[in-house]
C-alpha atoms as a printed R data frame, in Angstrom:
   type eleno elety resid chain resno       x      y       z
1  ATOM     1    CA   MET     A     1  -7.287  2.288   4.265
2  ATOM     2    CA   ARG     A     2  -6.101 -1.158   5.279
3  ATOM     3    CA   ARG     A     3  -2.441 -0.169   5.072
4  ATOM     4    CA   ALA     A     4  -3.045  3.107   6.953
5  ATOM     5    CA   SER     A     5  -4.895  1.190   9.676
6  ATOM     6    CA   GLU     A     6  -1.958 -1.172  10.094
7  ATOM     7    CA   LYS     A     7   0.755  1.486  10.018
8  ATOM     8    CA   TRP     A     8  -1.029  4.087  12.164
9  ATOM     9    CA   GLU     A     9  -2.416  1.423  14.509
10 ATOM    10    CA   LYS     A    10  -5.968  2.770  14.291
11 ATOM    11    CA   PRO     A    11  -9.196  0.908  13.503
12 ATOM    12    CA   ILE     A    12 -10.545  1.044   9.947
13 ATOM    13    CA   ALA     A    13 -13.525  3.093  11.190
14 ATOM    14    CA   VAL     A    14 -11.166  5.804  12.465
15 ATOM    15    CA   ILE     A    15  -9.185  5.768   9.214
16 ATOM    16    CA   ALA     A    16 -12.432  6.097   7.241
17 ATOM    17    CA   GLU     A    17 -13.430  9.115   9.330
18 ATOM    18    CA   ILE     A    18 -10.012 10.748   8.854
19 ATOM    19    CA   PHE     A    19 -10.110 10.076   5.117
20 ATOM    20    CA   ALA     A    20 -13.616 11.524   4.863
21 ATOM    21    CA   ARG     A    21 -12.804 14.586   7.015
22 ATOM    22    CA   TYR     A    22  -9.757 15.476   4.921
23 ATOM    23    CA   HIS     A    23 -11.217 14.477   1.529
24 ATOM    24    CA   VAL     A    24  -8.591 11.775   0.973
25 ATOM    25    CA   PHE     A    25 -10.951  9.756  -1.214
26 ATOM    26    CA   ARG     A    26 -11.371 12.717  -3.577
27 ATOM    27    CA   TYR     A    27  -7.593 13.239  -3.611
28 ATOM    28    CA   MET     A    28  -7.042  9.575  -4.455
29 ATOM    29    CA   GLU     A    29  -9.632  9.726  -7.218
30 ATOM    30    CA   GLU     A    30  -7.933 12.789  -8.706
31 ATOM    31    CA   CYS     A    31  -4.567 10.995  -8.592
32 ATOM    32    CA   PHE     A    32  -5.848  7.652  -9.877
33 ATOM    33    CA   GLY     A    33  -3.753  7.942 -13.035
34 ATOM    34    CA   ILE     A    34  -0.614  7.620 -10.911
35 ATOM    35    CA   PHE     A    35  -1.909  5.653  -7.925
36 ATOM    36    CA   HIS     A    36  -3.221  2.690  -9.891
37 ATOM    37    CA   VAL     A    37   0.316  1.746 -10.953
38 ATOM    38    CA   GLU     A    38   1.982  2.317  -7.568
39 ATOM    39    CA   GLY     A    39   2.145 -0.089  -4.664
40 ATOM    40    CA   ASP     A    40   0.361  0.310  -1.350
41 ATOM    41    CA   GLU     A    41   3.390  1.815   0.396
42 ATOM    42    CA   ALA     A    42   3.884  4.492  -2.258
43 ATOM    43    CA   VAL     A    43   0.198  5.436  -2.189
44 ATOM    44    CA   LEU     A    44   0.179  5.570   1.623
45 ATOM    45    CA   HIS     A    45   3.295  7.741   1.574
46 ATOM    46    CA   ASP     A    46   1.549 10.153  -0.796
47 ATOM    47    CA   VAL     A    47  -1.561 10.187   1.396
48 ATOM    48    CA   GLU     A    48   0.580 10.908   4.464
49 ATOM    49    CA   LYS     A    49   2.193 13.869   2.689
50 ATOM    50    CA   TYR     A    50  -1.265 15.097   1.658
51 ATOM    51    CA   LEU     A    51  -2.562 14.840   5.240
52 ATOM    52    CA   THR     A    52   0.512 16.607   6.583
53 ATOM    53    CA   LYS     A    53  -0.210 19.535   4.279
54 ATOM    54    CA   LYS     A    54  -3.894 19.493   5.267
55 ATOM    55    CA   GLU     A    55  -2.962 19.549   8.942
56 ATOM    56    CA   SER     A    56  -0.690 22.575   8.431
57 ATOM    57    CA   GLY     A    57   2.439 20.748   9.446
58 ATOM    58    CA   THR     A    58   1.169 18.715  12.410
59 ATOM    59    CA   GLY     A    59   1.217 15.513  10.376
60 ATOM    60    CA   VAL     A    60  -0.717 12.321  10.783
61 ATOM    61    CA   ALA     A    61   0.192 12.074  14.475
62 ATOM    62    CA   GLY     A    62  -1.717 15.315  15.054
63 ATOM    63    CA   ILE     A    63  -4.996 13.842  13.822
64 ATOM    64    CA   ASP     A    64  -7.052 12.826  16.838
65 ATOM    65    CA   GLU     A    65  -9.526 10.010  16.892
């Protein structure tokens, strides 16, 4: 969440709401086997791809506060 907040220039509270709305925490839990050995940038990249798919191609920029 910290890295997403920095990169997307949104407050942590907004990132938390986005993550909750799109079930990012569940996704990260399911992928823990891979995520726990990757760095922050790699995990954020994966989360961005996940959100892009969830948003049907509009991407992270299409997620309103």
